[in-house]
C-alpha angles and dihedrals in degrees: 000000000000112000125173113251095212138021117262112245122244089248092055092047090049091052090053092048096045092103097047096083121118118258126216121254117271105247131188133178121264107244092220106043102012097232117143109251135169117267118269094015130118110250107263093208109123093229098042121045089170124160134162095351098311141075111263100172123041116235115257121224 
C-alpha cells in the first residue's frame, strides 16, 4: 500500500488549496430597474419582477 514517507509542509498544502476559495456571485444590472441581480434570476425588486425581456411577477401594491 502506498504511504507517504514524509508529511507535506503547510506551504505545500497551501499551494494545493490556493484554488479552493469561494468566489463571489456573478451579478448584472436589471435592464428595467438597474438593480444588481444574480444571472438567470427574476428581479426580486417589488416593483419590477422582470426576466428575459418580459414581466414574470406582477407588481404588488
